C-alpha positions as CSV (number, residue, x, y, z in Angstrom):
1,X,92.4,102.3,99.8
2,X,88.9,102.1,99.1
3,X,88.8,103.7,95.8
4,X,91.7,101.6,94.6
5,X,89.4,98.9,95.3
6,X,86.4,99.6,93.5
7,X,88.3,100.9,90.6
8,X,89.4,97.2,90.2
9,X,85.5,96.3,90.5
10,X,84.4,98.7,87.2
11,X,84.1,97.2,83.9
12,X,86.8,96.9,81.8
13,X,85.8,99.9,79.7
14,X,85.1,101.7,82.4
15,X,88.5,101.4,84.1
16,X,90.4,101.8,81.0
17,X,88.7,105.5,80.5
18,X,89.6,106.4,84.0
19,X,93.0,104.9,83.9
20,X,93.7,106.9,80.3
21,X,92.1,110.3,81.4
22,X,93.8,110.6,84.7
23,X,97.2,109.1,83.3
24,X,100.3,111.3,83.9
25,X,99.7,114.6,81.0
26,X,96.5,113.4,80.1
27,X,93.5,115.3,79.5
28,X,89.8,114.8,78.5
29,X,90.6,115.4,75.2
30,X,93.4,113.2,75.0
31,X,90.9,110.4,76.4
32,X,88.7,111.3,73.4
33,X,91.1,110.8,71.0
34,X,92.4,107.6,72.5
35,X,88.5,106.1,72.4
36,X,87.5,107.9,68.7
37,X,84.5,109.6,71.2
38,X,83.1,113.0,71.1
39,X,84.5,115.2,74.3
40,X,81.1,115.5,75.7
41,X,80.2,112.3,75.4
42,X,83.9,111.1,77.5
43,X,83.1,114.1,80.2
44,X,79.6,112.5,80.8
45,X,81.3,109.0,81.2
46,X,83.8,110.3,83.6
47,X,80.9,111.9,85.6
48,X,78.9,108.7,85.5
49,X,82.1,106.3,86.7
50,X,82.9,109.5,89.4
51,X,79.5,109.3,90.9
52,X,79.3,105.4,91.2
53,X,83.1,105.5,92.7
54,X,82.0,108.5,95.2
55,X,78.9,105.9,96.4
56,X,80.8,103.2,96.9
57,X,83.5,104.9,99.0
58,X,80.8,106.7,100.9
59,X,78.8,103.7,101.4
60,X,82.2,101.4,102.5
61,X,83.1,104.3,104.9
62,X,79.8,104.7,106.3
63,X,79.9,100.9,107.1
64,X,83.5,100.9,108.4
65,X,82.3,103.6,110.4
66,X,79.5,101.8,112.0
67,X,82.0,99.0,112.4
68,X,80.1,96.7,110.1
């Protein structure tokens, strides 16, 4: 639930990259081709986006556990 919420708050381009990469049957290579970007660049962006999402979810869950 928290992850879905924070995915919707991503910048449109980041959200589109996540959706393209994790669509059924897709891959990093397919996403790189779709966005006409080098594969390494796509993986770097995905890593940055995943870290940001993880940080948001962890903060949300910590606050929820604390009753905030």
